[in-house]
C-alpha positions as CSV (number, residue, x, y, z in Angstrom):
1,X,40.4,-1.8,-3.4
2,X,36.9,-3.2,-3.8
3,X,36.4,-4.8,-7.4
4,X,32.9,-5.4,-8.7
5,X,33.5,-8.2,-11.3
6,X,30.9,-9.1,-13.9
7,X,30.7,-13.0,-14.5
8,X,29.2,-14.9,-17.3
9,X,25.5,-15.1,-17.7
10,X,25.7,-18.2,-19.7
11,X,28.5,-19.2,-21.8
12,X,31.6,-19.5,-19.5
13,X,33.7,-17.8,-22.2
14,X,31.9,-14.5,-21.7
15,X,34.4,-13.0,-19.2
16,X,37.2,-10.6,-19.8
17,X,40.9,-11.3,-19.4
18,X,41.1,-8.4,-16.8
19,X,38.2,-10.1,-14.7
20,X,40.1,-13.3,-14.5
21,X,43.3,-11.4,-13.5
22,X,41.5,-9.6,-10.8
23,X,39.8,-12.7,-9.4
24,X,43.3,-14.5,-9.3
25,X,44.9,-11.7,-7.5
26,X,42.5,-10.3,-4.9
27,X,42.8,-11.6,-1.2
28,X,39.4,-13.1,-1.3
29,X,36.2,-13.0,-3.4
30,X,32.6,-12.4,-2.1
31,X,30.1,-14.6,-4.0
32,X,26.5,-14.7,-4.0
33,X,26.5,-18.5,-4.0
34,X,29.8,-20.1,-3.5
35,X,28.6,-23.4,-5.0
36,X,27.8,-21.6,-8.3
37,X,30.9,-19.6,-8.3
38,X,33.1,-22.5,-7.6
39,X,32.2,-23.9,-11.1
40,X,33.6,-20.8,-12.7
41,X,36.7,-20.8,-10.6
42,X,37.4,-24.5,-11.2
43,X,37.1,-23.8,-15.2
44,X,39.6,-21.0,-15.0
45,X,41.8,-22.5,-12.4
46,X,41.2,-19.8,-9.8
47,X,42.0,-20.6,-6.3
48,X,41.2,-17.4,-4.5
49,X,39.2,-17.9,-1.4
50,X,35.4,-17.6,-1.7
51,X,33.2,-16.1,0.9
52,X,29.3,-15.9,1.1
53,X,27.8,-12.5,0.5
54,X,24.1,-12.3,-0.5
55,X,20.9,-10.6,0.3
56,X,20.2,-12.3,3.4
57,X,23.6,-11.7,5.0
58,X,25.0,-8.6,3.4
59,X,24.1,-6.1,6.2
60,X,26.1,-8.4,8.7
61,X,29.1,-9.2,6.6
62,X,29.7,-5.6,5.0
63,X,31.2,-4.3,8.1
64,X,33.9,-6.8,8.3
65,X,34.6,-6.6,4.5
66,X,35.0,-2.7,4.9
67,X,37.5,-3.4,7.8
68,X,39.4,-5.8,5.7
69,X,39.6,-3.1,2.9
70,X,40.8,-0.5,5.2
71,X,43.5,-3.0,6.4
72,X,44.8,-3.0,3.0
73,X,43.2,-6.0,1.4
74,X,42.0,-6.1,-2.2
75,X,38.6,-7.8,-2.5
76,X,36.2,-8.6,-5.5
77,X,32.5,-9.1,-5.5
78,X,30.8,-11.4,-7.8
79,X,27.1,-12.6,-8.3
80,X,26.0,-15.8,-9.7
81,X,25.7,-14.2,-13.1
82,X,26.0,-10.8,-14.6
83,X,27.1,-7.6,-12.8
84,X,26.7,-7.3,-9.1
85,X,24.3,-4.5,-7.8
86,X,22.1,-4.8,-11.2
87,X,19.1,-6.9,-9.7
88,X,21.5,-8.6,-7.5
89,X,23.4,-7.9,-4.2
90,X,26.1,-5.3,-4.3
91,X,24.6,-1.7,-3.8
92,X,24.8,-2.0,-0.2
93,X,28.5,-3.1,0.0
94,X,29.5,-0.5,-2.7
95,X,27.7,2.4,-0.8
96,X,29.6,1.2,2.6
97,X,32.8,1.2,1.0
98,X,32.2,4.6,-0.7
99,X,31.2,6.2,2.6
100,X,34.3,4.8,4.2
101,X,36.7,6.2,1.6
102,X,37.6,2.9,-0.1
103,X,38.2,3.0,-3.8
104,X,35.7,1.1,-5.8
105,X,36.2,-0.1,-9.4
106,X,33.5,-1.9,-11.4
107,X,34.9,-3.7,-14.5
108,X,32.7,-3.7,-17.5
109,X,31.2,-7.1,-18.5
110,X,28.3,-9.3,-18.9
111,X,24.8,-8.1,-18.2
112,X,21.4,-9.7,-19.6
113,X,19.4,-6.5,-20.5
114,X,22.0,-5.1,-23.0
115,X,22.0,-8.1,-25.4
116,X,18.1,-8.6,-25.1
117,X,17.5,-4.8,-25.8
118,X,19.7,-5.0,-28.9
119,X,18.1,-8.3,-30.1
120,X,14.6,-6.9,-29.5
121,X,14.8,-4.6,-32.7
122,X,13.0,-1.9,-30.6
123,X,14.3,1.6,-30.4
124,X,17.4,1.7,-28.1
125,X,18.5,5.2,-28.3
126,X,16.8,5.8,-25.0
127,X,15.6,3.2,-22.7
128,X,14.4,2.6,-19.1
129,X,15.6,-0.4,-17.1
130,X,13.1,-1.5,-14.7
131,X,14.5,-4.8,-13.4
132,X,12.2,-7.0,-11.4
133,X,8.5,-5.7,-10.9
134,X,7.0,-5.9,-7.4
135,X,5.6,-9.3,-6.9
136,X,2.4,-8.2,-5.0
137,X,1.9,-4.7,-3.6
138,X,2.3,-1.9,-6.0
139,X,2.8,-4.2,-9.1
140,X,-0.2,-3.0,-11.2
141,X,0.5,0.6,-10.3
142,X,3.9,0.2,-11.5
143,X,3.1,-1.6,-14.8
144,X,0.5,1.4,-15.3
145,X,3.3,3.8,-14.8
146,X,5.6,2.0,-17.1
147,X,2.8,1.9,-19.9
148,X,3.2,5.6,-20.4
149,X,6.9,5.8,-20.8
150,X,7.7,7.2,-24.3
151,X,10.8,4.9,-24.7
152,X,11.5,1.2,-24.7
153,X,11.5,-0.4,-21.2
154,X,13.1,-3.6,-19.8
155,X,11.9,-6.0,-17.2
156,X,13.4,-9.1,-15.7
157,X,10.9,-11.9,-15.1
158,X,10.5,-15.3,-13.8
159,X,9.5,-18.0,-16.3
160,X,6.6,-18.9,-14.0
161,X,5.1,-15.4,-14.0
162,X,5.9,-14.5,-17.7
163,X,2.6,-15.1,-19.2
164,X,0.8,-13.3,-16.4
165,X,3.0,-10.4,-16.8
166,X,2.5,-10.3,-20.5
167,X,-1.3,-10.3,-20.1
168,X,-1.0,-7.3,-17.6
169,X,1.3,-5.5,-19.9
170,X,-1.1,-6.1,-22.7
171,X,-3.9,-4.7,-20.8
172,X,-2.0,-1.6,-19.6
173,X,-0.1,-0.8,-22.8
174,X,-2.5,-2.1,-25.4
175,X,-2.6,-5.5,-27.0
176,X,-0.7,-4.0,-30.3
177,X,2.2,-2.7,-28.4
178,X,5.4,-4.2,-29.9
179,X,7.6,-6.2,-27.5
180,X,10.3,-9.0,-27.3
181,X,10.8,-11.8,-24.8
182,X,14.6,-13.2,-24.4
183,X,15.4,-16.1,-22.5
184,X,18.6,-18.1,-21.6
185,X,20.9,-15.2,-23.1
186,X,24.3,-16.5,-24.0
187,X,23.3,-20.2,-23.3
188,X,22.9,-23.1,-25.6
189,X,19.0,-22.7,-26.0
190,X,18.9,-19.0,-26.2
191,X,15.7,-17.4,-28.0
192,X,14.1,-14.2,-28.6
193,X,10.5,-13.8,-29.7
194,X,9.1,-10.7,-31.0
195,X,5.6,-9.5,-31.8
196,X,2.7,-7.6,-30.0
197,X,2.2,-8.2,-26.3
198,X,-0.9,-10.1,-27.1
199,X,0.9,-12.4,-29.6
200,X,3.6,-13.1,-27.0
201,X,1.0,-13.7,-24.2
202,X,-0.9,-16.3,-26.6
203,X,2.4,-18.1,-27.5
204,X,3.8,-18.4,-24.0
205,X,0.4,-19.5,-22.9
206,X,0.9,-22.5,-25.0
207,X,4.7,-22.8,-24.6
208,X,5.9,-22.8,-21.1
209,X,9.3,-21.1,-21.0
210,X,12.4,-22.2,-18.8
211,X,15.3,-20.1,-17.7
212,X,15.8,-16.4,-16.9
213,X,13.6,-14.1,-18.9
214,X,14.2,-10.5,-20.3
215,X,11.0,-8.5,-21.6
216,X,11.5,-5.5,-23.7
217,X,8.5,-3.2,-24.4
218,X,8.3,-0.5,-26.9
219,X,7.5,3.1,-25.7
220,X,4.0,4.8,-25.9
221,X,4.1,6.0,-29.5
222,X,0.9,7.7,-29.3
223,X,2.0,9.9,-26.3
224,X,5.2,10.8,-27.9
225,X,3.2,12.0,-31.0
226,X,0.7,14.0,-28.8
227,X,3.6,15.6,-27.0
228,X,5.2,16.6,-30.2
229,X,2.1,18.2,-31.4
230,X,1.6,20.0,-28.2
231,X,5.4,21.5,-28.6
232,X,4.7,22.5,-32.2
233,X,1.5,24.4,-31.2
234,X,3.3,26.1,-28.5
C-alpha cells in the first residue's frame, strides 16, 4: 500500500490520529525534505525511517519505491506541509504506483487553499484552484484566462512576487474585483486581508509580507450576468 499522508501546514496539532498511526506503522516514509519532516517525527515520537523524495529526484527514486511496494512493503509519502501532489511532489509516484497495480490511499488532511477560500468571504460553491502561476513564459496569458472565470479562483504565491501579482490581477480583472490574501495559515501570525485587488496591491506595496501566500479572487460577475441574459433571451 502507498499512503499519501497530509502533514500540518503550520500548527503541529493539525494532523489526524490516523495519519500518525500510518506514519508509525509503514516500513519507511518518503519525505520532500527529511530535515523538515524530522521535526514532525520527533514531536510525535515517530521512528519510521525517512527517505528523500522530491521534485529533483522523484523520477529516479520512483522505480525502486514501486519495486518495494510490489515486494509487500507499506510506504507513506509526505511533503514539507499539506497534501502531497497538491502543488508539491507526488503525482508522478502515484501514477507509477497506479499503473503498476499498487493500491493507493490518500488520507484526508491539511491543505492551505481550503481555509483560505472559506476565510475569504467570497463565493465558494464553485471554485477553481490554479496553484502557482508560471513564473515567466505564459504568465500574463494565464492571468488573462483566469480573469474571465465566472467563479472564485485560487492562486499560491511567493511573498516576493505578491505585490506584482496583485497589480497584474488588477489590470486583468479590473481594480474593483474583490479578493483576499491569506498568509501563514495555521501559524502564529496568520492573517487574511480582504478588499479590492487595487486596495490589496496598495497595502502590500507598503507592507512587505512574509510566509506562504494564498490569493483568492472573485469570479467575473459581469460575464456571469451577460451569460444569464443570453440564456434568458434564447
